[in-house]
C-alpha positions in Angstrom: 166.6 64.4 37.7 167.3 67.3 40.1 166.8 67.6 43.8 163.6 65.9 45.2 160.5 68.1 46.4 160.6 69.3 49.8 157.3 67.2 50.5 159.0 64.2 49.3 162.0 64.5 51.4 160.0 65.0 54.6 158.0 62.3 53.7 161.0 59.6 53.3 162.4 61.0 56.6 159.2 60.7 58.4 159.7 57.1 58.9 163.2 57.0 60.4 162.2 58.5 63.6 159.6 55.4 64.3 162.4 52.8 63.0 164.9 54.5 65.6 162.3 54.4 68.1 161.7 50.6 67.5 165.4 50.0 67.9 165.4 51.4 71.4 167.7 54.3 70.2 167.5 58.1 70.5 167.7 59.8 67.2 168.0 63.5 66.5 165.2 63.2 64.1 163.0 65.3 66.4 165.5 67.9 67.2 165.0 71.7 66.5 168.5 71.6 65.1 167.7 68.9 62.6 164.2 70.6 61.5 166.1 73.8 61.2 168.4 72.3 59.1 165.8 71.0 56.8 164.0 74.3 56.8 167.3 76.1 55.4 168.0 73.3 52.9 164.7 73.6 51.4 165.4 77.6 51.2 168.7 77.1 49.6 167.4 74.9 46.5 165.8 77.1 44.0 162.7 75.3 42.6 160.5 76.8 40.1 156.9 77.1 41.3 154.5 75.1 39.3 150.7 75.6 39.0 148.7 73.0 40.9 146.7 72.2 37.8 148.3 72.6 34.5 145.3 74.0 33.0 142.5 76.2 34.4 138.7 74.6 34.6 137.2 77.8 32.7 133.4 77.9 31.7 134.2 76.3 28.4 136.2 73.2 30.2 133.3 73.1 32.9 130.6 72.7 30.1 132.5 69.7 28.8 132.9 68.2 32.2 129.2 68.6 33.1 128.2 67.0 29.8 129.7 63.8 31.0 127.5 64.1 34.0 124.0 63.9 32.0 122.2 60.9 33.1 120.2 60.7 36.5 122.5 57.8 38.2 123.8 58.7 41.6 127.4 59.3 40.5 126.4 61.6 37.8 124.1 63.8 40.1 126.9 63.6 42.7 129.7 64.6 40.5 127.6 67.4 38.8 127.1 69.0 42.1 130.5 68.7 43.1 131.8 70.3 39.9 129.1 73.1 39.8 129.3 73.8 43.7 133.0 73.9 43.8 133.2 76.4 40.7 130.1 78.5 41.6 131.4 78.9 45.1 134.5 80.5 44.2 136.7 77.8 43.2 136.4 76.1 46.7 139.6 73.9 47.4 139.0 70.1 47.5 139.6 69.9 51.2 136.6 72.5 51.7 134.4 70.5 49.4 135.2 67.2 50.8 134.5 68.4 54.6 131.4 70.5 53.8 128.3 69.3 55.9 124.6 69.5 55.4 124.4 71.6 58.8 126.6 74.3 57.2 123.9 74.9 54.4 121.5 77.8 55.5 118.9 78.9 53.1 118.9 82.7 52.7 115.5 84.6 51.3 115.1 84.3 47.6 116.6 86.9 45.1 113.9 88.7 43.2 115.0 89.3 39.7 112.7 91.5 37.4 110.6 89.3 35.0 112.3 86.0 36.2 111.6 83.7 38.9 113.3 84.2 42.2 116.4 82.5 42.9 117.0 80.3 46.0 120.2 81.4 47.8 121.7 78.8 50.4 124.6 80.5 52.5 127.4 78.1 51.9 129.8 78.6 54.7 133.3 77.8 54.2 135.6 76.7 56.8 138.3 79.2 57.0 141.5 77.7 55.7 144.5 76.7 57.9 146.2 80.2 57.7 143.0 82.1 58.6 141.6 80.3 61.7 139.0 82.3 64.0 137.5 84.1 61.0 133.8 83.3 61.7 132.2 85.3 58.6 134.1 83.5 55.9 130.9 82.2 53.8 130.0 82.2 50.2 126.7 82.1 48.3 125.3 79.8 45.9 122.4 80.6 43.7 120.7 79.1 40.4 121.9 76.0 38.8 124.6 74.9 41.2 121.8 75.2 43.8 119.6 72.9 41.9 122.3 70.6 41.2 123.0 70.4 44.9 119.3 69.8 45.9 119.3 67.1 43.3 122.0 65.3 45.1 121.0 65.8 48.5 117.5 64.4 47.7 118.7 61.4 45.5 121.2 60.4 48.3 118.7 61.1 51.1 121.0 63.4 53.0 119.6 65.4 55.9 122.6 65.6 57.9 126.3 64.9 57.9 128.8 65.1 55.1 127.4 66.3 51.9 129.4 64.6 49.5 130.1 60.9 49.8 131.1 57.7 48.5 129.0 55.4 46.3 129.3 51.9 46.4 129.4 49.4 44.0 125.8 48.4 44.2 124.7 52.3 44.5 124.7 52.2 48.1 125.6 55.9 49.3 128.4 55.8 52.3 127.9 57.6 55.6 131.5 58.8 55.2 132.8 61.7 53.4 134.9 61.9 50.4 138.4 62.4 51.1 140.0 65.4 49.4 142.0 63.1 46.9 138.8 61.5 45.6 137.4 65.1 44.6 140.6 65.3 42.7 140.4 61.9 41.1 136.5 62.7 40.1 137.6 65.6 38.3 140.4 63.9 36.3 138.0 61.3 35.4 135.2 63.5 34.0 137.9 65.2 32.1 139.4 61.8 30.6 135.5 61.1 29.7 135.1 64.5 28.2 138.1 63.8 25.7 140.5 66.0 27.6 143.8 65.0 28.8 143.6 63.7 32.2 146.9 64.9 33.6 146.2 68.5 32.4 143.6 69.1 34.9 143.4 68.8 39.1 140.9 70.0 41.6 142.7 73.4 42.0 141.7 74.0 38.4 138.3 74.8 39.4 140.0 77.3 41.7 142.4 79.0 39.3 139.3 78.5 36.6 136.9 80.6 38.5 139.2 83.6 38.5 140.4 83.3 35.0 136.5 83.1 34.2 135.7 86.1 36.1 138.6 88.0 34.4 136.9 86.9 31.1 133.8 88.4 31.8 135.0 91.6 33.1 134.0 91.0 37.0 136.3 93.4 39.1 138.8 91.6 40.9 137.5 92.7 44.3 134.3 91.0 43.5 135.6 87.8 42.4 137.7 87.8 45.6 134.7 87.9 47.7 133.7 84.9 46.5 137.0 83.2 46.1 137.8 84.3 49.5 141.5 85.1 48.3 143.3 87.2 50.7 146.2 87.9 48.5 145.8 90.3 45.9 149.0 89.4 44.4 147.9 85.7 43.9 144.5 86.4 42.8 145.5 89.1 40.2 147.9 86.5 38.7 145.1 84.7 37.1 143.5 88.1 36.1 146.9 89.2 34.3 147.1 85.8 32.6 143.3 86.2 31.2 143.7 89.5 30.0 147.2 90.0 28.4 146.8 88.6 25.3 143.5 91.0 24.6 144.9 94.1 26.4 146.1 97.2 24.8 149.5 96.6 25.3 149.9 93.7 23.0 148.4 96.0 20.2 150.8 98.7 19.9 151.6 98.1 16.3 148.7 96.8 13.9 
């Protein structure tokens, strides 16, 4: 089976300090030397890096997921908003979607489009990732159908403050508490299964990779896509572009 994943090792070791303390003993689990040994052991074991989602939730996949949210039931309205907001805002992480609050949403002046109605544009702040604390201008924008889906959920659930995405009870009661990040993941997997897709092929991170993959397929420049996805690493973001364009690029057509 090979070595355990680093997170598995850390999780199993986490219970030992508590057990040692209960027995009135002084263990070495909290020592700097022990922590350093764990870090060195993790680095010494080569592990192939796997994608967090086996398959990306591209535009085609997203359409199939949204087709399972076709009714006006609270769950369908909520899940439709979650999927559309998470994807359209650049592929937000599930933790960011889970902790999104009504107070973070602000409305910008409508965008005037020639020969079309103006588009509402809520300003959807995204709390900085833990590695980028202190950046106050980390915001993304939503417009069009994702805005309509979000507004429909807020109206149906009567949410005017607090957490945006919440649990729904057995009898259709909307909880006051926010969904946890794992619930966002479970919702996506459930919708994938309902759409006739393999449940294990998708996770919430597929929305993030899917956004960049879709942007590459549509010819959107990488810097523009990164402005919405808020990726800081060009190397990481460009990997999705490379995967999307390699099969159609000129390098694959040297002999025809």
